[in-house]
C-alpha positions as CSV (number, residue, x, y, z in Angstrom):
1,M,105.2,-12.9,-33.2
2,N,101.6,-11.9,-34.3
3,R,100.2,-8.8,-32.6
4,P,96.4,-8.4,-31.9
5,N,94.5,-6.2,-34.4
6,I,93.2,-3.8,-31.9
7,A,91.2,-1.8,-34.5
8,T,89.4,-5.1,-35.7
9,D,88.6,-6.1,-32.1
10,S,87.1,-2.7,-31.4
11,R,85.0,-2.8,-34.5
12,N,83.7,-6.3,-33.5
13,R,82.9,-5.3,-30.0
14,G,81.2,-2.2,-31.3
15,S,79.1,-4.2,-33.7
16,I,78.1,-6.7,-30.9
17,L,77.2,-3.8,-28.7
18,L,75.1,-2.2,-31.4
19,L,73.4,-5.5,-32.0
20,V,72.7,-5.8,-28.3
21,L,71.3,-2.3,-28.1
22,V,69.1,-2.8,-31.1
23,T,67.9,-6.2,-29.8
24,M,67.1,-4.7,-26.4
25,S,65.4,-1.8,-28.1
26,A,63.3,-4.2,-30.1
27,L,62.5,-6.3,-27.1
28,S,61.6,-3.2,-25.1
29,F,59.4,-2.0,-28.0
30,F,57.6,-5.4,-28.2
31,A,57.3,-5.5,-24.4
32,L,55.8,-2.0,-24.4
33,A,53.5,-2.9,-27.3
34,A,52.5,-6.2,-25.5
35,T,51.9,-4.2,-22.3
36,E,49.8,-1.6,-24.1
37,N,47.9,-4.3,-25.9
38,T,47.2,-6.1,-22.7
39,R,46.2,-2.8,-21.1
40,T,43.8,-2.1,-24.1
41,V,42.3,-5.6,-23.8
42,V,41.9,-5.3,-20.0
43,E,40.3,-1.8,-20.4
44,A,38.0,-3.1,-23.2
45,A,37.0,-6.1,-21.0
46,T,36.5,-3.8,-18.0
47,L,34.3,-1.4,-20.2
48,E,32.4,-4.4,-21.5
49,R,31.8,-5.7,-18.1
50,L,30.7,-2.3,-16.8
51,T,28.5,-1.9,-20.0
52,L,26.9,-5.3,-19.2
53,R,26.2,-4.2,-15.6
54,A,24.7,-0.9,-16.9
55,E,22.5,-2.9,-19.3
56,A,21.4,-5.2,-16.4
57,A,20.6,-2.0,-14.4
58,A,18.5,-0.8,-17.4
59,D,16.7,-4.1,-17.5
60,S,16.0,-3.8,-13.8
61,A,14.5,-0.3,-14.5
62,I,12.2,-1.6,-17.2
63,A,11.0,-4.3,-14.9
64,F,10.6,-1.7,-12.2
65,I,8.4,0.4,-14.6
66,D,6.1,-2.5,-15.2
67,K,5.6,-3.1,-11.5
68,Q,4.9,0.5,-10.8
69,L,2.5,1.0,-13.5
70,A,0.5,-2.1,-12.2
71,L,0.3,-0.4,-8.9
72,D,-0.4,3.2,-10.1
73,E,-1.3,3.9,-13.7
74,N,-0.4,7.6,-13.2
75,W,3.1,6.9,-12.2
76,T,5.5,9.3,-13.8
77,G,9.0,8.0,-12.9
78,T,11.5,7.8,-10.1
79,G,12.6,11.4,-10.1
80,D,15.9,10.8,-8.3
81,W,18.4,8.1,-9.1
82,V,17.6,4.6,-7.7
83,T,20.8,2.8,-6.4
84,L,21.0,-0.9,-7.1
85,A,24.6,-1.4,-5.8
86,P,27.4,1.0,-4.7
87,T,28.4,1.6,-8.4
88,E,25.1,0.9,-10.2
89,Q,22.0,3.1,-10.5
90,F,19.1,4.0,-12.8
91,R,16.6,6.9,-13.3
92,V,13.2,6.8,-15.0
93,R,11.4,9.8,-16.4
94,Q,8.2,9.8,-18.3
95,V,7.8,11.3,-21.8
96,E,4.7,12.9,-23.0
97,T,2.6,11.0,-25.6
98,A,-0.6,11.9,-27.3
99,D,-2.0,8.4,-27.1
100,P,-3.8,7.8,-23.7
101,M,-3.2,4.0,-24.2
102,Q,0.6,4.4,-24.2
103,R,3.2,5.2,-21.5
104,H,6.8,6.2,-22.7
105,F,9.8,6.5,-20.4
106,L,13.4,7.5,-20.7
107,V,15.7,5.1,-18.8
108,E,19.2,6.0,-17.8
109,A,21.5,3.5,-16.2
110,H,25.1,3.9,-14.9
111,A,27.7,1.4,-13.8
112,V,30.9,3.4,-12.9
113,D,31.9,4.9,-16.3
114,A,29.5,2.9,-18.5
115,E,26.1,4.5,-19.4
116,V,23.1,3.0,-21.2
117,K,20.1,5.1,-22.3
118,L,16.9,3.5,-23.4
119,R,13.4,4.6,-24.4
120,A,10.9,2.1,-23.1
121,E,7.3,2.1,-24.4
122,F,4.4,0.4,-22.7
123,H,0.8,-0.4,-24.0
124,V,-2.2,-0.2,-21.8
125,D,-4.7,-3.0,-21.7
126,R,-7.7,-1.6,-19.7
127,Y,-10.3,-3.7,-18.0
128,T,-13.6,-2.5,-16.6
129,A,-14.8,-4.1,-13.4
130,P,-17.6,-6.4,-14.1
131,V,-19.4,-5.4,-10.9
132,L,-20.3,-2.1,-12.6
133,E,-22.3,-3.9,-15.3
134,H,-24.3,-6.5,-13.2
135,A,-26.9,-6.6,-10.5
136,L,-25.0,-9.4,-8.8
137,A,-21.4,-10.7,-9.7
138,T,-19.7,-13.5,-7.9
139,L,-16.1,-14.0,-8.9
140,G,-15.3,-17.5,-7.8
141,G,-16.2,-19.7,-4.8
142,P,-19.4,-21.5,-3.8
143,V,-22.7,-19.7,-4.2
144,D,-25.9,-20.4,-2.3
145,M,-29.0,-18.4,-3.3
146,N,-32.6,-18.7,-2.2
147,N,-35.5,-16.4,-3.0
148,V,-33.2,-13.9,-4.6
149,H,-34.8,-11.5,-7.1
150,L,-32.6,-9.5,-9.5
151,V,-33.4,-6.8,-12.0
152,G,-30.3,-6.7,-14.1
153,D,-27.7,-9.3,-15.1
154,L,-26.3,-12.1,-13.0
155,L,-22.6,-13.2,-13.4
156,V,-21.5,-16.3,-11.7
157,V,-17.9,-17.5,-12.2
158,D,-18.6,-21.2,-11.8
159,T,-15.3,-22.5,-13.0
160,Q,-11.8,-22.3,-11.3
161,G,-10.2,-20.8,-14.5
162,G,-12.9,-18.2,-14.9
163,V,-11.2,-15.2,-13.2
164,K,-7.9,-13.6,-13.1
165,D,-6.7,-12.1,-9.8
166,Y,-4.2,-9.4,-9.3
167,D,-1.0,-10.6,-7.6
168,P,0.6,-7.6,-5.8
169,L,4.0,-9.5,-5.5
170,S,4.4,-10.1,-9.3
171,G,2.3,-7.0,-10.4
172,E,0.4,-9.3,-12.8
173,W,-3.1,-10.8,-13.1
174,Q,-3.0,-14.5,-12.7
175,T,-5.6,-17.1,-13.6
176,R,-7.1,-18.7,-10.5
177,T,-6.4,-22.4,-10.6
178,S,-6.9,-23.5,-7.0
179,G,-10.0,-24.6,-5.0
180,G,-11.8,-26.6,-7.6
181,D,-14.9,-25.7,-9.5
182,P,-17.1,-23.5,-7.3
183,A,-20.4,-25.4,-6.3
184,T,-23.6,-23.5,-6.8
185,S,-26.9,-24.0,-5.1
186,A,-29.9,-22.0,-6.2
187,T,-33.6,-22.3,-5.3
188,N,-36.6,-20.2,-6.3
189,N,-34.6,-17.2,-7.8
190,T,-35.8,-14.9,-10.5
191,L,-33.7,-12.8,-12.9
192,D,-35.0,-10.1,-15.1
193,G,-31.9,-10.0,-17.2
194,D,-29.1,-12.1,-18.7
195,L,-27.7,-15.2,-16.9
196,M,-23.9,-15.3,-17.5
197,T,-21.9,-18.3,-16.5
198,F,-19.0,-20.4,-17.7
199,T,-20.7,-23.8,-17.5
200,G,-23.7,-22.5,-19.6
201,E,-26.3,-23.3,-16.9
202,L,-27.4,-22.5,-13.4
203,Q,-30.3,-24.5,-11.9
204,G,-32.8,-22.8,-9.7
205,V,-32.8,-19.5,-11.5
206,A,-35.7,-18.4,-13.8
207,Y,-34.4,-15.7,-16.2
208,T,-36.0,-13.5,-18.8
209,G,-33.0,-12.5,-20.8
210,D,-30.3,-14.6,-22.6
211,N,-28.3,-17.4,-21.3
212,V,-24.7,-16.2,-22.0
213,Q,-21.9,-18.6,-21.8
214,L,-18.5,-17.1,-21.0
215,F,-15.1,-18.3,-22.2
216,A,-12.6,-15.6,-21.5
217,P,-11.6,-15.1,-17.8
218,M,-13.0,-12.2,-16.1
219,I,-10.6,-9.5,-14.6
220,N,-10.8,-9.1,-10.9
221,P,-9.4,-5.5,-10.5
222,K,-7.1,-4.4,-7.7
223,W,-8.2,-1.7,-5.3
224,N,-6.5,0.9,-3.2
225,L,-8.6,2.6,-0.6
226,D,-5.9,4.9,0.8
227,S,-7.4,8.0,-0.7
228,Y,-10.4,7.6,1.6
229,L,-8.3,8.1,4.6
230,T,-8.3,11.9,4.2
231,P,-11.3,13.4,6.2
232,S,-13.4,16.1,4.6
233,S,-16.7,18.0,5.2
234,T,-18.5,14.9,3.7
235,R,-16.3,12.1,4.9
236,I,-15.7,10.8,8.5
237,V,-12.6,8.7,9.0
238,T,-12.9,6.7,12.3
239,T,-11.5,3.7,14.2
240,Q,-14.9,3.1,15.8
241,T,-16.1,-0.4,15.2
242,S,-19.7,-0.2,16.7
243,F,-22.4,2.0,15.2
244,N,-25.8,1.9,17.0
245,N,-28.5,4.3,16.1
246,Y,-26.0,6.2,14.0
247,D,-27.3,8.9,11.6
248,T,-25.1,10.9,9.1
249,D,-25.2,12.3,5.6
250,S,-21.4,11.7,5.3
251,T,-19.4,8.8,4.0
252,V,-18.1,6.8,7.0
253,V,-14.6,5.3,6.5
254,V,-13.8,2.7,9.1
255,V,-10.1,1.8,9.8
256,A,-10.2,-1.2,12.1
257,P,-7.4,-3.6,13.2
258,M,-7.0,-6.8,11.2
259,G,-9.5,-9.4,12.5
260,A,-11.9,-6.9,14.1
261,S,-15.6,-7.2,13.8
262,I,-17.5,-4.1,12.7
263,Q,-21.1,-3.8,13.8
264,F,-24.0,-1.6,12.3
265,K,-27.4,-1.6,14.0
266,N,-30.4,0.7,13.4
267,S,-28.2,3.2,11.6
268,D,-28.8,5.5,8.6
269,I,-25.5,6.3,6.8
270,R,-26.6,8.1,3.7
271,G,-23.1,8.7,2.4
272,G,-22.3,5.0,2.4
273,V,-19.6,3.1,4.2
274,V,-16.0,2.3,3.2
275,I,-14.2,-0.5,5.2
276,W,-10.5,0.1,4.7
277,S,-8.1,-2.8,4.1
278,P,-4.5,-2.7,2.7
279,P,-4.2,-2.4,-1.0
280,D,-1.9,-5.5,-1.2
281,W,-4.3,-7.7,0.9
282,P,-4.6,-11.1,-0.9
283,Q,-7.8,-11.3,-2.8
284,R,-8.1,-15.1,-2.2
285,G,-6.8,-15.0,1.4
286,P,-8.8,-14.7,4.6
287,A,-11.0,-11.6,5.2
288,Y,-9.3,-8.6,6.8
289,N,-12.4,-7.7,8.9
290,S,-15.9,-9.1,9.4
291,I,-19.1,-7.0,9.2
292,N,-22.5,-7.4,10.8
293,W,-25.5,-5.2,10.1
294,S,-29.1,-5.1,11.2
295,S,-31.9,-2.7,10.2
296,C,-29.8,-0.2,8.5
297,N,-29.8,2.1,5.4
298,F,-26.7,2.7,3.4
299,G,-26.3,5.2,0.6
300,L,-28.7,7.5,-1.3
301,P,-30.5,7.2,-4.6
302,S,-28.4,8.7,-7.5
303,A,-31.1,11.4,-8.1
304,N,-30.0,13.1,-4.8
305,P,-27.1,15.5,-5.6
306,A,-25.4,14.6,-2.3
307,S,-25.1,10.9,-3.3
308,T,-21.7,9.3,-3.3
309,D,-22.9,6.2,-5.1
310,I,-21.4,4.2,-2.3
311,G,-23.4,1.6,-0.5
312,M,-20.6,-0.4,1.3
313,I,-17.2,-0.8,-0.3
314,A,-15.4,-3.5,1.7
315,P,-13.3,-5.5,-0.8
316,G,-11.1,-7.0,2.0
317,S,-13.9,-7.8,4.5
318,E,-16.6,-10.5,4.9
319,L,-20.2,-9.6,5.4
320,S,-20.7,-12.2,8.1
321,H,-24.3,-11.4,8.8
322,G,-26.7,-8.9,7.4
323,N,-30.4,-9.1,8.5
324,N,-33.7,-7.3,9.3
325,E,-34.9,-5.2,6.4
326,T,-31.7,-3.3,5.4
327,H,-31.8,-1.0,2.4
328,G,-29.0,0.3,0.4
329,Y,-28.1,2.2,-2.8
330,G,-24.9,2.2,-4.8
331,L,-21.9,-0.2,-5.0
332,F,-21.7,-3.1,-2.4
333,H,-18.4,-4.8,-2.8
334,Y,-17.3,-7.6,-0.4
335,H,-14.5,-10.1,0.0
336,S,-17.1,-12.8,0.8
337,V,-20.7,-13.0,2.2
338,G,-21.6,-15.3,5.1
339,H,-25.3,-14.7,5.5
340,L,-27.3,-11.9,4.0
341,N,-31.0,-12.0,4.7
342,N,-33.9,-9.6,4.0
343,A,-32.0,-6.9,2.1
344,H,-33.2,-4.5,-0.6
345,I,-30.4,-2.9,-2.8
346,E,-30.6,-0.6,-5.7
347,G,-27.2,-0.6,-7.4
348,S,-24.7,-3.4,-7.8
349,V,-23.4,-6.2,-5.6
350,W,-19.9,-7.8,-6.2
351,V,-18.6,-10.7,-4.1
352,V,-15.1,-11.9,-4.8
353,N,-15.2,-15.2,-2.8
354,E,-17.7,-17.5,-1.3
355,V,-21.4,-16.6,-0.9
356,T,-22.5,-18.9,2.0
357,K,-26.1,-17.8,1.9
358,L,-28.2,-15.2,0.1
359,N,-31.8,-15.3,1.3
360,N,-34.8,-13.0,0.5
361,V,-32.6,-10.5,-1.2
362,D,-33.7,-8.0,-3.9
363,V,-31.2,-6.2,-6.1
364,T,-32.2,-3.8,-8.9
365,Y,-29.2,-2.7,-11.0
366,D,-28.8,1.0,-11.7
367,P,-27.0,1.6,-15.1
368,A,-25.8,5.0,-13.9
369,L,-23.2,3.2,-11.8
370,K,-21.4,2.1,-14.8
371,S,-20.0,5.6,-15.4
372,V,-19.2,6.4,-11.7
373,P,-15.4,6.9,-11.2
374,Y,-15.1,5.2,-7.8
375,E,-12.0,6.3,-5.9
376,G,-9.3,3.6,-5.8
377,M,-11.3,0.9,-7.7
378,G,-13.6,0.1,-10.6
379,V,-11.0,0.0,-13.4
380,S,-7.7,-1.8,-13.7
381,A,-5.0,-1.7,-16.3
382,I,-2.2,-4.0,-17.3
383,Y,0.8,-2.4,-19.0
384,T,3.0,-4.5,-21.4
385,P,6.0,-3.4,-23.4
386,F,4.6,-3.0,-27.0
387,D,7.7,-1.8,-28.7
388,G,10.3,-3.2,-26.3
389,A,13.1,-0.9,-25.4
390,R,15.4,0.9,-27.9
391,E,18.5,3.0,-27.5
392,Y,17.9,6.7,-26.9
393,H,20.0,9.1,-28.9
394,G,18.8,12.4,-27.6
395,E,15.9,13.1,-29.9
396,P,13.7,16.0,-28.6
397,V,11.2,14.9,-26.0
398,V,9.0,16.6,-23.5
399,L,9.2,15.1,-20.1
400,V,6.1,14.7,-17.8
401,Q,6.6,16.6,-14.6
402,P,6.2,14.4,-11.6
C-alpha cells in the first residue's frame, strides 16, 4: 500500500501559496499604480480645467480694461479683487510707463488653485473734437441754413458713413450707417474760411477758402458732464428750469428731469451754461431736454480773465428755439437745433444731429478755443492692445497708485 508523501504535498501547497501571494502582490501593485495614475490624470485634468477657467478670467479682465479705458482714460485698475464666480476672480493694477500714449496693466486671475498672471499693454489713439477747429460743425443729419455768415471753417458731415459715434454699451466708436445721407438746404450763406464736406460740394454757400473733400470718418467724442455737478464760488448747480431776467458772472449748471423744457429770457449769464445729461445718453437717440432762449447773453470774451470759454454746453439737449438778438462767446454744443434765429456767436458751434433751421446767424471762430481743456469733453481716446498680453514673471515694476 502506498502512503502519501506528506513532505512533497507540503512543498506543493507552499509553492502554490507563494505563487498566490506573489500574484496578489503584483495585482495589488498594478492596482495601486493604476489608481495612482488615474488620480494623477484626474488631478492634471482638474488643474487644466482650473487653468482654463483662470485664463478665461484673465481674458475677461483684459476686456474689462478696454471698456474702462474707453470710459475713463485715467483709470488705474480695480484695486480690490473682482469676483466673476464663487471660485473665479481677477485683479488689475496699472504699471507706470514713460510713454503717455501707452497704458500697461498687471492682470492676476484665480480659479481655486490655478493662477494666471499677465501683463497687458494698450496703445492710445487720440482724437481731437472737430468742434474746436471750426466755426460751425454739423456731424450728421439734415441741415437747413439761410443767411448764415461764418468767419472760420464750416464742416458738414453730409454722408451717413462720415462720422463715428461712441457706443457706451460696447465701449467702441462705430460708424453711423443709419438714416440715409443727410439732406442739406442752404441759401445765401457766406463763409470766410474752408468748406469741408464728404460729397465735395454744398450749394448755397459762397466761400473764400478751399473746398476740402473729406474721406476718413470724423470722430464724435463722448462726454461726461458729472464733474460740473460740484458747486463752487464760480459755479451754480440748480434744478431751476426757468430763467427770466437772470444775471450772474457764474457758470450755471442745470440738472433737469428727462424731457423737461429749459427757458432763458432776457438773461445775462456771463459764465456760460451747462445743461447736464447722462454720460451714457445715446448720441443718436432723442434729446434729453429741450432749450428755448430769447434776448440773452451767454459767456464772456476770452480776453476777460473770468471767462470760462463756455457759451452753452448741452450735448444731450435740443435747442428748440433761439430768437431775438442773442449773443454768445465760447463753445456752443447741442444734440440738435430746431430753430436758431438772429444770434451772434464768437466761438464755435457744434451740432451732433439735425439742424432744422439756422436763420440770420453769425459765427466768428476764435482759435483760442482749440487749446481750451473743456471739462468732461473735447478730446476722446480709443485704447487698443498693441502688444497683446504676455505672461508676467515678476520683473520689477512700479505700480500706479489709484
